[in-house]
Steps between C-alpha positions, in 0.01 A plus 500: 500500500524420124345761279289353217523618146259788420540651852752758400467756215746512219721774620540318840579153376726615222695718746529234753597239243791726387599569870466134600710382205762747570504415875529125423782565266699699753420230759654234279818704472523549872413130563784379285745690712346391835399151450743216611478170330454312812181707565317389189347185640364663800369812295329243274340320801383831649353603162307176483367561854397856402323373186298241696421758778384748234253270353289512813267802417275689729204661292468868556224748391506612134617164346850549633674261736748493777785245593814455678792669332834354619710799383613601834582152602711453183667847548600430850674168381671624177455874472224716330645460130494124502150518673364726236619254223348207683169687541507606126555146389210371721269767371577432135436127532179562689376740234611308188426143621227532760332832383547626862539869423469660171755516224472872416528588860792265570737804545271648762481180695872461490554859607252466793544143611858444405685836563284681746451180712877404481662843565250642750536171708877481471547869591295467815665185607848639453413820678350310788811269527732798513279690729463218754833359436393164395262438783136398432578373158180293473282793592673732262468240213139471581437875497702548166280233334187649632592844384616380166165341410306799607726727296461277196127508538501874530710523169230281327224743643680795358527356160128410492405845610726664244340287234157603613391147586418582851492804734837500699313486829304189379809331365704576816225369733460177293874421432679651808232399746508132389877487473548629850339179611675283236826650603468335848547167322769650270700612801457188690628274203787752428617497856481122539666414164777755518577424867522116412721550200728752662541267808570203269746708308687604818510148632638387170765782501610416850510124413735594207725690715515219754578249226787711368631521849489126562656436165781753573552341838527157358736620222 
């Protein structure tokens, strides 16, 4: 889904660079308030997983490419603000070190992949959890991740169309069409990883409570 340099006109990449920088700055402020120190190792581990998964690219028409995102998975685990920072960090490293995605269009990639992907997926997930009162969590996570990758690809399509690179219909057909299929894998990975980590977290929490009760009883 990375947009290469030269695919957005000047007004579009300058605007998205400013908007992306502002969004990242605000997210950093929100993240400092929301992040707990004990979360940092797991956040780093998930960030490394997302980085590795995003390096697997699927070629798409017009020299663009598609790949797994991981924004919804990270947002479900830590919230959308932390997820957007993780995604931004991944995209920056990919662009600067691996030339995967352009430098001038980094703001556009961060907005589409990082923010749209994280917030759309998180919003759908939380709405589904509230609507169904926690039932069907795995399917809700799958659907949220699938929708997030489709929404992010639609955002890329709109930017390409605004820049005059492709007709909107052509961009949507190439990007959204492919990502509806890629989203199946995205949803499956998200449902499996979040389900496993949430289950382990719940078991750890119950174990901690049990340990406290045993210690108190012995005392």
